[in-house]
C-alpha positions, 0 to 999 in steps of 0.5 A: 448135087447130092450123093455120088460122084460128080459127072465129070469124074469119067473125064478126070479118070481118063486124065489121071490115066493119061498123066500116069502114062506120061509119068511112066514114059518119062521115068522109063529112060531112067529106070524101068522094071516090072515085078509079079507079086507073090503074096509072100511078105518075105519074097515080095519085100526081097524082090520089090524093095530093091526096085523101089530103092533104085527109083524110076518106074515099076509095073506091078502085076499078079493075081496075088498081092505084094505083101509086106511093108515098103519104104521109099527114101530119097528117091523119085519112083512111080509104082503102077498096077497093070491091067485091072490093078495090083494090091499092096498088103501091109499084113497088119505089121506096119505101114504099107509104104513109108516115104521120106524125102521122096517123090512118089506116084502110085497109080492103079493100086490098092493099099490095104491092111496097113498098121501105122508105123511111120514117124510124125515128121521126117526126123522122128523115130518110127511111130504109129502114123499112116496105115496105108501111106506114111509120108514126110518131107515128100511129094505124093501123087495117087492116081486111080488108087484105093486106100482101104481097110488100114489102121493107125494107132496115132494119126492117118488111118489111110494116109499120113503126111507131114511137110509135103504135098499130096494130090489124090485123083480119081481115088478112094479112101475108105474104111480106114481108122485112126485113134488120134486124128485123120481117120482117112487122111491126116495132113500136118505141118505145112501140107498142100493137100488136093483131092479131085474126083475122089471119094473119102468114105466110111473112115473113122477116128477118135477126136477130129477129122473122121474123113480128113484132118488138115492142120497148118497148110491147105486143103482143096476138094474138087468134084469129090464126095466126103461121106459116112465118116465119123468122129467117135470119142466121148471126151475132150474136143471132138470135131469134123466127122467128114473134115476137120481143119485148123490154121488151114486154107480150105476150099470145096468146089462141086463136091458133096459132104453127106452122112458124116457124124461127130459126137460133139461138133461139126458133123460134116465139117469142123473148121477152127480158123486161123489168121489169114485163112478161110473156109470156102464152099462153092457149088457144094452140098452139105447134107444129112450130117449130124453133130451131138452138140453144135454144127450138124453141117458146119462148125465154124469156130475161132479157136486159133484166130478169126474163122471166115466161112464163105458159102456161095451157090451151095446147099446146106440141108437136112443136118441135125444137131443140138444147136446150129444144125446147119451152121454153128458159129462160135467166137472165142479168145477175142476173135471173130467167127464170120459166116457169109451166105450168098446165092445159096439155100439153107433148108430142112435142118433140125436143131434141138435147142438154138438155130435150126439153120444158123446159130451164132454164139460168143464164148465167155472168153469174148469175141464177135460173130457176124452172119451175113446172108445175101440173095439166099433162102433160109427155110423152105424152097418153092413148093416145099413149105414143110421143109423149113429149118426148125429149133426150139429158139430161132428156127431160121437164125439165132444170135447171142451177144451176151459175151461180145457182139453178135450181128445178123445182116440180111441183104437184098434178095434174102428170104426166110420162109416157113421156119419153125421155132417151138418157143420164139423166133421162127425166122430170127431169134435175138438175145443179149444185145444181138442185132439185126439189120434187114435191108430192102427186098428181104422177105420174111414169110410163114415163119412160126410163131413169129418172124423175129423174136 
């Protein structure tokens, strides 16, 4: 799959609307209210805020947006747009919605023009997080919503959440910006974040997580598209044009990560590991992303602890970077960066220096890298012999063991086909004690200038 939403999104949309109807019906016995938006911040804050304070369900309507900055504190509330939907407009004066110790469901709404004013955590003073929504110690559910054109001077241009949960279903988070992380969505401190049937696109931030930043928690992405997001800073650590995660369990299933960019690492995905965590891709495409330094498609670094990357039935294609255009694995601080590729294809990636398909390197601080490939193609697919991976050294795979141990293991059913190195190691390039273990039924064919260098 590449570009666009998965075909099941229509079903997901219907399910989301059904869930919204159930939630509205369930809350109706407690409180039911309707409000017609006026477009006047003074009038809408005076009219809508008391309804939010009371909790229950609220139906919004009106040709004008509900203007102003709203709060949900210690309540359970559902806010739903009627008909074609309703709009909440923050007017550039604060977060559109700040939630604290609340259970909030937003359905069929557009949140726009917010300027982050929420705290980083619930007991912090007002800050500059979460242009669209800033939530702490809260459960947040968005069904069929659009979070667009919001800004945060700190984190979470579209949405910021600390210590809670966020479920995003059949929604769009686009064209939001933050200065310090999580251009579209920022989740921090033990957050469960689940994105289903949704699009995260065109968001940007300075250092990490142009589309999504997930730190210390979990991120699950299903049937969704992460596209056209970017990391833009030019100094310090930058990673994850589409997604950046650290100390977090991350999984992507039936999804697409495409056209994202980073000025340093992880054009598509930047993953910084952590004890007991992993990054898993299943039936997912990572394509046409770019990183100026390493990991055009995926950067897998062991900064916080062992970094475990598993790729199953997926495609990593046409990404570009200085090194590790498809995948860049970095071990450091004595930890291990491991990459497992099974029943997948890594093709058409272009690195300026090392590792067109995959590059692995051990930082001077020490550690180890392990690259294992099973029943997969690294290079050109059938009838596409011009679509191999390319680099100066290690067209298919490059490994460097100078500061620790680096191993490449090729298991049965693996094919390295038509990869190209400008100087050495068309198929695999090994240096400084890196090792290659190649099992039976491993095919190396048409790699230039040689199979192994």
